[in-house]
All heavy atoms as TSV, in Angstrom:
chain	resi	resn	atom	element	x	y	z
A	1	MET	N	N	185.681	-118.059	192.947
A	1	MET	CA	C	184.295	-118.470	192.608
A	1	MET	C	C	183.560	-118.758	193.891
A	1	MET	O	O	184.118	-119.460	194.805
A	1	MET	CB	C	184.390	-119.697	191.711
A	1	MET	CG	C	183.058	-120.317	191.340
A	1	MET	SD	S	183.129	-121.665	190.193
A	1	MET	CE	C	183.345	-120.750	188.682
A	2	HIS	N	N	182.387	-118.227	194.015
A	2	HIS	CA	C	181.519	-118.522	195.194
A	2	HIS	C	C	180.182	-118.883	194.745
A	2	HIS	O	O	179.610	-118.430	193.812
A	2	HIS	CB	C	181.432	-117.193	196.046
A	2	HIS	CG	C	182.723	-116.749	196.578
A	2	HIS	ND1	N	183.342	-117.411	197.615
A	2	HIS	CD2	C	183.585	-115.802	196.197
A	2	HIS	CE1	C	184.468	-116.831	197.915
A	2	HIS	NE2	N	184.680	-115.826	197.061
A	3	ALA	N	N	179.544	-119.853	195.506
A	3	ALA	CA	C	178.255	-120.332	195.176
A	3	ALA	C	C	177.491	-120.695	196.433
A	3	ALA	O	O	178.114	-120.826	197.477
A	3	ALA	CB	C	178.303	-121.521	194.203
A	4	SER	N	N	176.177	-120.895	196.291
A	4	SER	CA	C	175.307	-121.318	197.368
A	4	SER	C	C	174.510	-122.470	196.869
A	4	SER	O	O	174.288	-122.722	195.701
A	4	SER	CB	C	174.388	-120.180	197.810
A	4	SER	OG	O	175.108	-119.064	198.250
A	5	VAL	N	N	173.976	-123.300	197.842
A	5	VAL	CA	C	173.075	-124.389	197.456
A	5	VAL	C	C	171.916	-123.792	196.705
A	5	VAL	O	O	171.336	-122.732	197.086
A	5	VAL	CB	C	172.544	-125.119	198.710
A	5	VAL	CG1	C	171.484	-126.094	198.396
A	5	VAL	CG2	C	173.751	-125.763	199.426
A	6	GLY	N	N	171.571	-124.442	195.581
A	6	GLY	CA	C	170.500	-123.997	194.688
A	6	GLY	C	C	170.930	-123.214	193.536
A	6	GLY	O	O	170.140	-123.052	192.514
A	7	ASP	N	N	172.165	-122.679	193.562
A	7	ASP	CA	C	172.700	-121.954	192.398
A	7	ASP	C	C	172.834	-122.890	191.236
A	7	ASP	O	O	172.967	-124.102	191.386
A	7	ASP	CB	C	174.041	-121.344	192.718
A	7	ASP	CG	C	173.905	-120.081	193.691
A	7	ASP	OD1	O	172.799	-119.702	193.958
A	7	ASP	OD2	O	175.001	-119.611	194.072
A	8	ARG	N	N	172.949	-122.407	190.067
A	8	ARG	CA	C	173.238	-123.170	188.817
A	8	ARG	C	C	174.666	-123.019	188.434
A	8	ARG	O	O	175.165	-121.907	188.544
A	8	ARG	CB	C	172.350	-122.670	187.694
A	8	ARG	CG	C	170.872	-122.568	188.009
A	8	ARG	CD	C	170.272	-123.905	188.401
A	8	ARG	NE	N	168.884	-123.707	188.785
A	8	ARG	CZ	C	167.988	-124.658	188.824
A	8	ARG	NH1	N	168.270	-125.902	188.451
A	8	ARG	NH2	N	166.759	-124.416	189.188
A	9	ILE	N	N	175.259	-124.047	187.922
A	9	ILE	CA	C	176.566	-123.980	187.375
A	9	ILE	C	C	176.570	-124.329	185.868
A	9	ILE	O	O	175.803	-125.203	185.472
A	9	ILE	CB	C	177.575	-124.950	188.117
A	9	ILE	CG1	C	178.977	-124.730	187.685
A	9	ILE	CG2	C	177.098	-126.349	188.026
A	9	ILE	CD1	C	180.017	-125.356	188.546
A	10	HIS	N	N	177.276	-123.532	185.064
A	10	HIS	CA	C	177.398	-123.777	183.649
A	10	HIS	C	C	178.877	-124.012	183.323
A	10	HIS	O	O	179.732	-123.209	183.718
A	10	HIS	CB	C	176.827	-122.563	182.894
A	10	HIS	CG	C	176.971	-122.648	181.411
A	10	HIS	ND1	N	176.098	-123.372	180.662
A	10	HIS	CD2	C	177.968	-122.192	180.603
A	10	HIS	CE1	C	176.497	-123.270	179.385
A	10	HIS	NE2	N	177.651	-122.558	179.359
A	11	VAL	N	N	179.143	-125.053	182.555
A	11	VAL	CA	C	180.502	-125.453	182.180
A	11	VAL	C	C	180.564	-125.463	180.631
A	11	VAL	O	O	179.842	-126.244	180.014
A	11	VAL	CB	C	181.000	-126.671	182.819
A	11	VAL	CG1	C	182.416	-127.000	182.362
A	11	VAL	CG2	C	180.877	-126.657	184.305
A	12	GLU	N	N	181.407	-124.647	180.048
A	12	GLU	CA	C	181.626	-124.661	178.634
A	12	GLU	C	C	182.451	-125.843	178.222
A	12	GLU	O	O	183.236	-126.352	179.019
A	12	GLU	CB	C	182.493	-123.366	178.183
A	12	GLU	CG	C	181.727	-122.081	178.390
A	12	GLU	CD	C	180.629	-121.776	177.503
A	12	GLU	OE1	O	180.646	-122.322	176.382
A	12	GLU	OE2	O	179.691	-121.046	177.897
A	13	GLY	N	N	182.210	-126.375	177.062
A	13	GLY	CA	C	183.063	-127.436	176.512
A	13	GLY	C	C	184.492	-126.910	176.275
A	13	GLY	O	O	184.643	-125.809	175.683
A	14	THR	N	N	185.531	-127.715	176.594
A	14	THR	CA	C	186.840	-127.243	176.341
A	14	THR	C	C	187.424	-127.716	175.080
A	14	THR	O	O	188.403	-127.212	174.593
A	14	THR	CB	C	187.774	-127.679	177.518
A	14	THR	OG1	O	187.622	-129.166	177.653
A	14	THR	CG2	C	187.361	-127.058	178.829
A	15	HIS	N	N	186.817	-128.661	174.413
A	15	HIS	CA	C	187.225	-129.179	173.096
A	15	HIS	C	C	186.085	-129.107	172.133
A	15	HIS	O	O	184.929	-129.016	172.516
A	15	HIS	CB	C	187.723	-130.667	173.227
A	15	HIS	CG	C	188.817	-130.866	174.191
A	15	HIS	ND1	N	188.614	-131.209	175.522
A	15	HIS	CD2	C	190.160	-130.688	174.073
A	15	HIS	CE1	C	189.765	-131.332	176.132
A	15	HIS	NE2	N	190.745	-130.966	175.282
A	16	VAL	N	N	186.363	-129.169	170.887
A	16	VAL	CA	C	185.368	-128.989	169.786
A	16	VAL	C	C	184.292	-130.003	170.041
A	16	VAL	O	O	183.083	-129.743	169.853
A	16	VAL	CB	C	186.035	-129.174	168.416
A	16	VAL	CG1	C	184.986	-129.199	167.366
A	16	VAL	CG2	C	187.018	-127.994	168.169
A	17	SER	N	N	184.616	-131.212	170.407
A	17	SER	CA	C	183.588	-132.321	170.522
A	17	SER	C	C	182.921	-132.301	171.858
A	17	SER	O	O	181.877	-132.989	172.068
A	17	SER	CB	C	184.233	-133.685	170.329
A	17	SER	OG	O	185.231	-133.879	171.272
A	18	ASP	N	N	183.266	-131.501	172.777
A	18	ASP	CA	C	182.656	-131.394	174.170
A	18	ASP	C	C	181.355	-130.528	174.038
A	18	ASP	O	O	181.321	-129.635	173.253
A	18	ASP	CB	C	183.593	-130.741	175.170
A	18	ASP	CG	C	184.778	-131.529	175.532
A	18	ASP	OD1	O	184.823	-132.759	175.158
A	18	ASP	OD2	O	185.717	-131.024	176.108
A	19	HIS	N	N	180.415	-130.945	174.864
A	19	HIS	CA	C	179.182	-130.044	174.948
A	19	HIS	C	C	179.180	-129.288	176.207
A	19	HIS	O	O	179.891	-129.635	177.191
A	19	HIS	CB	C	177.944	-130.992	174.794
A	19	HIS	CG	C	177.820	-131.935	175.921
A	19	HIS	ND1	N	178.485	-133.169	175.972
A	19	HIS	CD2	C	177.005	-131.920	177.016
A	19	HIS	CE1	C	178.069	-133.842	177.059
A	19	HIS	NE2	N	177.210	-133.108	177.662
A	20	GLU	N	N	178.349	-128.280	176.295
A	20	GLU	CA	C	178.214	-127.511	177.510
A	20	GLU	C	C	177.359	-128.332	178.481
A	20	GLU	O	O	176.572	-129.156	178.092
A	20	GLU	CB	C	177.460	-126.199	177.168
A	20	GLU	CG	C	178.215	-125.299	176.227
A	20	GLU	CD	C	177.450	-124.062	175.900
A	20	GLU	OE1	O	176.369	-123.914	176.445
A	20	GLU	OE2	O	177.954	-123.243	175.092
A	21	ARG	N	N	177.572	-128.033	179.738
A	21	ARG	CA	C	176.850	-128.764	180.768
A	21	ARG	C	C	176.282	-127.708	181.788
A	21	ARG	O	O	176.923	-126.739	182.095
A	21	ARG	CB	C	177.727	-129.705	181.551
A	21	ARG	CG	C	178.217	-130.858	180.639
A	21	ARG	CD	C	178.825	-131.976	181.464
A	21	ARG	NE	N	177.727	-132.804	181.918
A	21	ARG	CZ	C	177.904	-133.812	182.795
A	21	ARG	NH1	N	179.079	-134.071	183.240
A	21	ARG	NH2	N	176.923	-134.533	183.235
A	22	ASP	N	N	175.118	-128.043	182.273
A	22	ASP	CA	C	174.464	-127.199	183.236
A	22	ASP	C	C	173.978	-128.146	184.408
A	22	ASP	O	O	173.602	-129.279	184.197
A	22	ASP	CB	C	173.243	-126.502	182.674
A	22	ASP	CG	C	173.667	-125.433	181.647
A	22	ASP	OD1	O	174.189	-124.449	182.078
A	22	ASP	OD2	O	173.396	-125.662	180.514
A	23	GLY	N	N	174.076	-127.617	185.649
A	23	GLY	CA	C	173.627	-128.389	186.774
A	23	GLY	C	C	173.273	-127.508	187.917
A	23	GLY	O	O	173.359	-126.266	187.933
A	24	GLU	N	N	172.768	-128.116	188.955
A	24	GLU	CA	C	172.353	-127.476	190.215
A	24	GLU	C	C	173.330	-127.812	191.320
A	24	GLU	O	O	173.586	-128.997	191.518
A	24	GLU	CB	C	170.927	-127.862	190.559
A	24	GLU	CG	C	170.460	-127.229	191.884
A	24	GLU	CD	C	169.049	-127.662	192.281
A	24	GLU	OE1	O	168.476	-128.535	191.599
A	24	GLU	OE2	O	168.608	-127.132	193.320
A	25	ILE	N	N	173.751	-126.841	192.007
A	25	ILE	CA	C	174.623	-127.055	193.181
A	25	ILE	C	C	173.764	-127.511	194.345
A	25	ILE	O	O	172.856	-126.872	194.856
A	25	ILE	CB	C	175.399	-125.811	193.559
A	25	ILE	CG1	C	176.295	-125.461	192.362
A	25	ILE	CG2	C	176.162	-125.997	194.873
A	25	ILE	CD1	C	177.083	-124.149	192.465
A	26	LEU	N	N	174.045	-128.770	194.847
A	26	LEU	CA	C	173.389	-129.404	195.949
A	26	LEU	C	C	174.037	-129.155	197.272
A	26	LEU	O	O	173.404	-129.207	198.313
A	26	LEU	CB	C	173.203	-130.880	195.699
A	26	LEU	CG	C	172.536	-131.347	194.362
A	26	LEU	CD1	C	172.536	-132.817	194.291
A	26	LEU	CD2	C	171.144	-130.725	194.346
A	27	GLU	N	N	175.358	-129.045	197.259
A	27	GLU	CA	C	176.172	-128.955	198.432
A	27	GLU	C	C	177.397	-128.113	198.173
A	27	GLU	O	O	178.046	-128.251	197.118
A	27	GLU	CB	C	176.514	-130.284	198.984
A	27	GLU	CG	C	177.247	-130.356	200.227
A	27	GLU	CD	C	177.534	-131.738	200.735
A	27	GLU	OE1	O	176.888	-132.729	200.230
A	27	GLU	OE2	O	178.448	-131.921	201.558
A	28	VAL	N	N	177.755	-127.231	199.103
A	28	VAL	CA	C	179.067	-126.507	199.005
A	28	VAL	C	C	179.930	-127.031	200.041
A	28	VAL	O	O	179.654	-126.983	201.226
A	28	VAL	CB	C	178.742	-124.979	199.221
A	28	VAL	CG1	C	180.072	-124.202	199.216
A	28	VAL	CG2	C	177.833	-124.451	198.151
A	29	ARG	N	N	181.135	-127.538	199.659
A	29	ARG	CA	C	182.000	-128.129	200.641
A	29	ARG	C	C	183.174	-127.245	201.029
A	29	ARG	O	O	183.884	-127.523	201.966
A	29	ARG	CB	C	182.553	-129.482	200.056
A	29	ARG	CG	C	181.394	-130.463	199.965
A	29	ARG	CD	C	181.861	-131.897	200.029
A	29	ARG	NE	N	180.789	-132.804	199.959
A	29	ARG	CZ	C	180.953	-134.077	199.652
A	29	ARG	NH1	N	182.217	-134.533	199.356
A	29	ARG	NH2	N	179.918	-134.924	199.658
A	30	GLY	N	N	183.393	-126.169	200.303
A	30	GLY	CA	C	184.486	-125.274	200.630
A	30	GLY	C	C	183.967	-124.211	201.593
A	30	GLY	O	O	182.772	-124.094	201.948
A	31	LYS	N	N	184.945	-123.395	202.144
A	31	LYS	CA	C	184.592	-122.388	203.094
A	31	LYS	C	C	184.037	-121.167	202.352
A	31	LYS	O	O	184.479	-120.786	201.291
A	31	LYS	CB	C	185.860	-121.924	203.889
A	31	LYS	CG	C	186.429	-122.968	204.770
A	31	LYS	CD	C	187.564	-122.474	205.471
A	31	LYS	CE	C	188.202	-123.553	206.435
A	31	LYS	NZ	N	189.278	-123.096	207.189
A	32	GLU	N	N	182.960	-120.620	202.940
A	32	GLU	CA	C	182.363	-119.360	202.447
A	32	GLU	C	C	182.021	-119.395	200.986
A	32	GLU	O	O	182.161	-118.504	200.205
A	32	GLU	CB	C	183.243	-118.160	202.668
A	32	GLU	CG	C	183.578	-117.993	204.186
A	32	GLU	CD	C	184.499	-116.816	204.507
A	32	GLU	OE1	O	184.784	-116.073	203.529
A	32	GLU	OE2	O	184.978	-116.745	205.574
A	33	GLY	N	N	181.419	-120.585	200.550
A	33	GLY	CA	C	180.885	-120.730	199.188
A	33	GLY	C	C	181.937	-121.126	198.137
A	33	GLY	O	O	181.573	-121.095	196.927
A	34	THR	N	N	183.098	-121.474	198.574
A	34	THR	CA	C	184.118	-121.852	197.564
A	34	THR	C	C	184.044	-123.363	197.238
A	34	THR	O	O	183.466	-124.103	197.975
A	34	THR	CB	C	185.535	-121.451	198.060
A	34	THR	OG1	O	185.789	-122.176	199.277
A	34	THR	CG2	C	185.732	-120.009	198.340
A	35	PRO	N	N	184.594	-123.690	196.087
A	35	PRO	CA	C	184.615	-125.168	195.728
A	35	PRO	C	C	185.366	-126.005	196.640
A	35	PRO	O	O	186.160	-125.461	197.454
A	35	PRO	CB	C	185.259	-125.107	194.343
A	35	PRO	CG	C	185.201	-123.771	193.848
A	35	PRO	CD	C	185.217	-122.888	195.106
A	36	PRO	N	N	185.109	-127.353	196.626
A	36	PRO	CA	C	184.294	-128.044	195.616
A	36	PRO	C	C	182.785	-128.047	195.920
A	36	PRO	O	O	182.357	-127.643	197.053
A	36	PRO	CB	C	184.873	-129.486	195.759
A	36	PRO	CG	C	185.244	-129.572	197.218
A	36	PRO	CD	C	185.721	-128.204	197.605
A	37	TYR	N	N	182.019	-128.395	194.912
A	37	TYR	CA	C	180.538	-128.383	194.953
A	37	TYR	C	C	180.066	-129.816	194.574
A	37	TYR	O	O	180.624	-130.466	193.767
A	37	TYR	CB	C	179.964	-127.385	193.981
A	37	TYR	CG	C	180.487	-125.979	194.108
A	37	TYR	CD1	C	181.082	-125.375	193.012
A	37	TYR	CD2	C	180.477	-125.325	195.333
A	37	TYR	CE1	C	181.521	-124.036	193.118
A	37	TYR	CE2	C	180.877	-124.036	195.445
A	37	TYR	CZ	C	181.477	-123.365	194.330
A	37	TYR	OH	O	181.958	-122.097	194.416
A	38	VAL	N	N	178.983	-130.195	195.208
A	38	VAL	CA	C	178.265	-131.376	194.775
A	38	VAL	C	C	177.226	-130.848	193.849
A	38	VAL	O	O	176.443	-130.004	194.229
A	38	VAL	CB	C	177.632	-132.189	195.956
A	38	VAL	CG1	C	176.859	-133.323	195.448
A	38	VAL	CG2	C	178.709	-132.675	196.928
A	39	VAL	N	N	177.235	-131.407	192.609
A	39	VAL	CA	C	176.429	-130.890	191.540
A	39	VAL	C	C	175.560	-132.075	190.997
A	39	VAL	O	O	176.027	-133.140	190.748
A	39	VAL	CB	C	177.223	-130.297	190.414
A	39	VAL	CG1	C	176.411	-129.898	189.196
A	39	VAL	CG2	C	177.980	-129.019	190.906
A	40	ARG	N	N	174.263	-131.764	190.645
A	40	ARG	CA	C	173.427	-132.708	189.905
A	40	ARG	C	C	173.313	-132.145	188.520
A	40	ARG	O	O	172.818	-131.039	188.280
A	40	ARG	CB	C	172.027	-132.787	190.487
A	40	ARG	CG	C	171.220	-133.808	189.670
A	40	ARG	CD	C	169.704	-133.931	190.129
A	40	ARG	NE	N	169.585	-134.212	191.528
A	40	ARG	CZ	C	168.972	-133.403	192.411
A	40	ARG	NH1	N	168.402	-132.290	191.982
A	40	ARG	NH2	N	168.930	-133.745	193.662
A	41	TRP	N	N	173.833	-132.879	187.507
A	41	TRP	CA	C	173.824	-132.501	186.138
A	41	TRP	C	C	172.477	-132.694	185.554
A	41	TRP	O	O	171.916	-133.721	185.703
A	41	TRP	CB	C	174.936	-133.223	185.368
A	41	TRP	CG	C	176.276	-132.899	185.848
A	41	TRP	CD1	C	177.129	-133.764	186.502
A	41	TRP	CD2	C	177.023	-131.682	185.722
A	41	TRP	NE1	N	178.288	-133.143	186.818
A	41	TRP	CE2	C	178.255	-131.872	186.327
A	41	TRP	CE3	C	176.693	-130.421	185.150
A	41	TRP	CZ2	C	179.166	-130.873	186.441
A	41	TRP	CZ3	C	177.680	-129.420	185.269
A	41	TRP	CH2	C	178.883	-129.659	185.889
A	42	PHE	N	N	171.969	-131.685	184.876
A	42	PHE	CA	C	170.644	-131.716	184.239
A	42	PHE	C	C	170.515	-132.754	183.151
A	42	PHE	O	O	169.484	-133.373	182.992
A	42	PHE	CB	C	170.166	-130.355	183.738
A	42	PHE	CG	C	170.037	-129.318	184.807
A	42	PHE	CD1	C	170.508	-127.990	184.630
A	42	PHE	CD2	C	169.380	-129.608	185.964
A	42	PHE	CE1	C	170.331	-127.060	185.621
A	42	PHE	CE2	C	169.230	-128.666	187.054
A	42	PHE	CZ	C	169.669	-127.449	186.840
A	43	ASP	N	N	171.600	-132.941	182.438
A	43	ASP	CA	C	171.560	-133.842	181.239
A	43	ASP	C	C	171.544	-135.304	181.594
A	43	ASP	O	O	170.935	-136.115	180.825
A	43	ASP	CB	C	172.665	-133.525	180.204
A	43	ASP	CG	C	174.066	-133.718	180.818
A	43	ASP	OD1	O	174.149	-133.816	182.062
A	43	ASP	OD2	O	174.977	-133.722	180.045
A	44	THR	N	N	172.095	-135.646	182.786
A	44	THR	CA	C	172.180	-137.093	183.131
A	44	THR	C	C	171.488	-137.441	184.458
A	44	THR	O	O	171.191	-138.524	184.737
A	44	THR	CB	C	173.584	-137.538	183.227
A	44	THR	OG1	O	174.235	-136.818	184.284
A	44	THR	CG2	C	174.310	-137.368	181.889
A	45	GLY	N	N	171.283	-136.399	185.298
A	45	GLY	CA	C	170.785	-136.606	186.647
A	45	GLY	C	C	171.881	-137.046	187.601
A	45	GLY	O	O	171.653	-137.289	188.744
A	46	HIS	N	N	173.091	-137.360	187.064
A	46	HIS	CA	C	174.225	-137.810	187.917
A	46	HIS	C	C	174.692	-136.752	188.860
A	46	HIS	O	O	174.687	-135.527	188.542
A	46	HIS	CB	C	175.356	-138.182	187.013
A	46	HIS	CG	C	176.615	-138.674	187.712
A	46	HIS	ND1	N	176.635	-139.976	188.253
A	46	HIS	CD2	C	177.729	-138.047	187.918
A	46	HIS	CE1	C	177.877	-140.052	188.811
A	46	HIS	NE2	N	178.583	-138.967	188.638
A	47	GLU	N	N	174.984	-137.149	190.099
A	47	GLU	CA	C	175.542	-136.212	191.032
A	47	GLU	C	C	177.050	-136.488	191.160
A	47	GLU	O	O	177.500	-137.599	191.207
A	47	GLU	CB	C	174.900	-136.465	192.416
A	47	GLU	CG	C	173.458	-136.030	192.458
A	47	GLU	CD	C	172.786	-136.262	193.778
A	47	GLU	OE1	O	173.525	-136.452	194.828
A	47	GLU	OE2	O	171.565	-136.189	193.829
A	48	ALA	N	N	177.858	-135.365	191.205
A	48	ALA	CA	C	179.309	-135.512	191.226
A	48	ALA	C	C	179.957	-134.361	192.037
A	48	ALA	O	O	179.313	-133.249	192.196
A	48	ALA	CB	C	179.850	-135.405	189.785
A	49	LEU	N	N	181.065	-134.655	192.558
A	49	LEU	CA	C	181.889	-133.659	193.242
A	49	LEU	C	C	182.670	-132.851	192.174
A	49	LEU	O	O	183.371	-133.419	191.358
A	49	LEU	CB	C	182.842	-134.278	194.237
A	49	LEU	CG	C	183.664	-133.380	195.136
A	49	LEU	CD1	C	182.802	-132.500	196.008
A	49	LEU	CD2	C	184.696	-134.148	195.929
A	50	VAL	N	N	182.476	-131.574	192.129
A	50	VAL	CA	C	183.033	-130.773	191.060
A	50	VAL	C	C	183.934	-129.723	191.590
A	50	VAL	O	O	183.644	-128.986	192.540
A	50	VAL	CB	C	181.881	-130.077	190.284
A	50	VAL	CG1	C	182.392	-129.153	189.166
A	50	VAL	CG2	C	180.922	-131.065	189.691
A	51	PHE	N	N	185.077	-129.660	190.975
A	51	PHE	CA	C	186.152	-128.596	191.258
A	51	PHE	C	C	186.168	-127.762	189.949
A	51	PHE	O	O	186.879	-128.069	189.047
A	51	PHE	CB	C	187.474	-129.222	191.513
A	51	PHE	CG	C	187.621	-129.981	192.744
A	51	PHE	CD1	C	187.157	-131.346	192.838
A	51	PHE	CD2	C	188.107	-129.382	193.933
A	51	PHE	CE1	C	187.217	-132.058	193.985
A	51	PHE	CE2	C	188.272	-130.154	195.105
A	51	PHE	CZ	C	187.807	-131.513	195.086
A	52	PRO	N	N	185.333	-126.700	189.862
A	52	PRO	CA	C	185.172	-125.933	188.644
A	52	PRO	C	C	186.490	-125.278	188.147
A	52	PRO	O	O	187.286	-124.783	188.954
A	52	PRO	CB	C	184.186	-124.825	188.950
A	52	PRO	CG	C	183.569	-125.215	190.268
A	52	PRO	CD	C	184.534	-126.138	190.970
A	53	GLY	N	N	186.668	-125.294	186.899
A	53	GLY	CA	C	187.798	-124.657	186.287
A	53	GLY	C	C	187.418	-123.281	185.700
A	53	GLY	O	O	186.353	-122.760	185.942
A	54	PRO	N	N	188.321	-122.695	184.901
A	54	PRO	CA	C	188.050	-121.337	184.309
A	54	PRO	C	C	186.940	-121.332	183.280
A	54	PRO	O	O	186.477	-120.294	182.965
A	54	PRO	CB	C	189.401	-121.040	183.711
A	54	PRO	CG	C	190.060	-122.250	183.483
A	54	PRO	CD	C	189.591	-123.189	184.574
A	55	ASP	N	N	186.525	-122.525	182.845
A	55	ASP	CA	C	185.426	-122.576	181.833
A	55	ASP	C	C	184.028	-122.673	182.542
A	55	ASP	O	O	183.047	-122.772	181.839
A	55	ASP	CB	C	185.547	-123.768	180.995
A	55	ASP	CG	C	185.692	-125.090	181.769
A	55	ASP	OD1	O	186.049	-125.032	183.017
A	55	ASP	OD2	O	185.501	-126.153	181.170
A	56	ALA	N	N	183.928	-122.489	183.815
A	56	ALA	CA	C	182.719	-122.585	184.631
A	56	ALA	C	C	182.259	-121.218	185.052
A	56	ALA	O	O	183.067	-120.320	185.364
A	56	ALA	CB	C	182.852	-123.493	185.799
A	57	SER	N	N	180.927	-121.067	185.192
A	57	SER	CA	C	180.316	-119.895	185.690
A	57	SER	C	C	179.173	-120.245	186.575
A	57	SER	O	O	178.611	-121.344	186.475
A	57	SER	CB	C	179.897	-118.906	184.612
A	57	SER	OG	O	179.006	-119.474	183.745
A	58	ILE	N	N	178.802	-119.375	187.502
A	58	ILE	CA	C	177.715	-119.550	188.384
A	58	ILE	C	C	176.535	-118.609	188.138
A	58	ILE	O	O	176.762	-117.435	187.908
A	58	ILE	CB	C	178.171	-119.394	189.910
A	58	ILE	CG1	C	179.328	-120.341	190.192
A	58	ILE	CG2	C	177.004	-119.526	190.886
A	58	ILE	CD1	C	178.990	-121.830	190.221
A	59	ARG	N	N	175.309	-119.113	188.211
A	59	ARG	CA	C	174.129	-118.282	188.073
A	59	ARG	C	C	173.390	-118.383	189.374
A	59	ARG	O	O	172.882	-119.481	189.697
A	59	ARG	CB	C	173.212	-118.788	186.923
A	59	ARG	CG	C	172.059	-117.899	186.756
A	59	ARG	CD	C	171.081	-118.376	185.640
A	59	ARG	NE	N	171.836	-118.733	184.390
A	59	ARG	CZ	C	171.645	-119.854	183.818
A	59	ARG	NH1	N	170.855	-120.781	184.228
A	59	ARG	NH2	N	172.393	-120.074	182.680
A	60	PRO	N	N	173.400	-117.402	190.164
A	60	PRO	CA	C	172.746	-117.407	191.494
A	60	PRO	C	C	171.288	-117.812	191.350
A	60	PRO	O	O	170.555	-117.344	190.415
A	60	PRO	CB	C	172.916	-116.021	192.074
A	60	PRO	CG	C	174.110	-115.463	191.369
A	60	PRO	CD	C	174.066	-116.018	189.949
A	61	ALA	N	N	170.788	-118.557	192.295
A	61	ALA	CA	C	169.365	-119.059	192.204
A	61	ALA	C	C	168.410	-117.864	192.370
A	61	ALA	O	O	167.289	-117.927	191.809
A	61	ALA	CB	C	169.157	-120.056	193.363
A	62	SER	N	N	168.782	-116.852	193.030
A	62	SER	CA	C	167.862	-115.739	193.302
A	62	SER	C	C	167.853	-114.667	192.151
A	62	SER	O	O	167.158	-113.729	192.206
A	62	SER	CB	C	168.251	-115.017	194.629
A	62	SER	OG	O	169.502	-114.524	194.540
A	63	HIS	N	N	168.710	-114.842	191.144
A	63	HIS	CA	C	168.800	-113.948	190.027
A	63	HIS	C	C	168.570	-114.577	188.698
A	63	HIS	O	O	169.005	-115.708	188.532
A	63	HIS	CB	C	170.107	-113.166	190.041
A	63	HIS	CG	C	170.398	-112.400	191.270
A	63	HIS	ND1	N	171.256	-112.835	192.256
A	63	HIS	CD2	C	169.905	-111.211	191.635
A	63	HIS	CE1	C	171.248	-111.919	193.228
A	63	HIS	NE2	N	170.466	-110.971	192.912
A	64	GLY	N	N	167.974	-113.884	187.812
A	64	GLY	CA	C	167.817	-114.462	186.463
A	64	GLY	C	C	168.986	-114.244	185.577
A	64	GLY	O	O	169.062	-114.842	184.498
A	65	GLN	N	N	169.866	-113.375	185.844
A	65	GLN	CA	C	171.000	-113.138	184.994
A	65	GLN	C	C	172.168	-114.015	185.214
A	65	GLN	O	O	172.384	-114.536	186.308
A	65	GLN	CB	C	171.450	-111.620	185.126
A	65	GLN	CG	C	172.116	-111.312	186.405
A	65	GLN	CD	C	172.461	-109.802	186.496
A	65	GLN	OE1	O	171.558	-108.950	186.442
A	65	GLN	NE2	N	173.721	-109.503	186.653
A	66	HIS	N	N	172.943	-114.177	184.188
A	66	HIS	CA	C	174.127	-115.109	184.216
A	66	HIS	C	C	175.316	-114.315	184.654
A	66	HIS	O	O	175.592	-113.251	184.131
A	66	HIS	CB	C	174.342	-115.632	182.782
A	66	HIS	CG	C	175.342	-116.674	182.695
A	66	HIS	ND1	N	175.121	-117.948	183.134
A	66	HIS	CD2	C	176.581	-116.638	182.212
A	66	HIS	CE1	C	176.154	-118.694	182.965
A	66	HIS	NE2	N	177.085	-117.905	182.378
A	67	THR	N	N	175.993	-114.774	185.635
A	67	THR	CA	C	177.150	-114.035	186.226
A	67	THR	C	C	178.408	-114.892	185.975
A	67	THR	O	O	178.475	-116.038	186.432
A	67	THR	CB	C	176.977	-113.835	187.784
A	67	THR	OG1	O	175.801	-113.148	187.922
A	67	THR	CG2	C	178.132	-113.069	188.304
A	68	GLU	N	N	179.403	-114.299	185.366
A	68	GLU	CA	C	180.712	-115.020	185.150
A	68	GLU	C	C	181.513	-114.924	186.386
A	68	GLU	O	O	181.680	-113.826	187.018
A	68	GLU	CB	C	181.471	-114.312	183.939
A	68	GLU	CG	C	180.782	-114.407	182.659
A	68	GLU	CD	C	180.918	-115.793	182.006
A	68	GLU	OE1	O	181.868	-116.476	182.290
A	68	GLU	OE2	O	180.016	-116.120	181.263
A	69	ASN	N	N	182.054	-116.022	186.808
A	69	ASN	CA	C	182.903	-116.096	188.005
A	69	ASN	C	C	184.130	-116.888	187.720
A	69	ASN	O	O	184.019	-118.113	187.682
A	69	ASN	CB	C	182.158	-116.694	189.214
A	69	ASN	CG	C	181.076	-115.807	189.745
A	69	ASN	OD1	O	181.281	-114.653	189.951
A	69	ASN	ND2	N	179.922	-116.387	189.961
A	70	PRO	N	N	185.300	-116.289	187.499
A	70	PRO	CA	C	186.511	-117.091	187.218
A	70	PRO	C	C	186.840	-117.934	188.425
A	70	PRO	O	O	186.651	-117.559	189.575
A	70	PRO	CB	C	187.568	-116.113	186.921
A	70	PRO	CG	C	187.053	-114.802	187.357
A	70	PRO	CD	C	185.592	-114.894	187.485
A	71	ALA	N	N	187.347	-119.155	188.162
A	71	ALA	CA	C	187.709	-120.016	189.278
A	71	ALA	C	C	189.058	-119.645	189.881
A	71	ALA	O	O	189.785	-118.947	189.276
A	71	ALA	CB	C	187.833	-121.448	188.766
């Protein structure tokens, strides 16, 4: 998985009661765009260090289409 500052991250819920989450990548801490990422979640405004799993995908800031990127 690779991302840049400004990209969007989407995380599917892993359990029936979980909801999907979307956020903006504020900082990339890995080499060459790899995780972890500092993300601001749209639903809460909370900023967190995120190590995305296989349920996450990245939507580049410069493109309108959704791109799946396995972790």
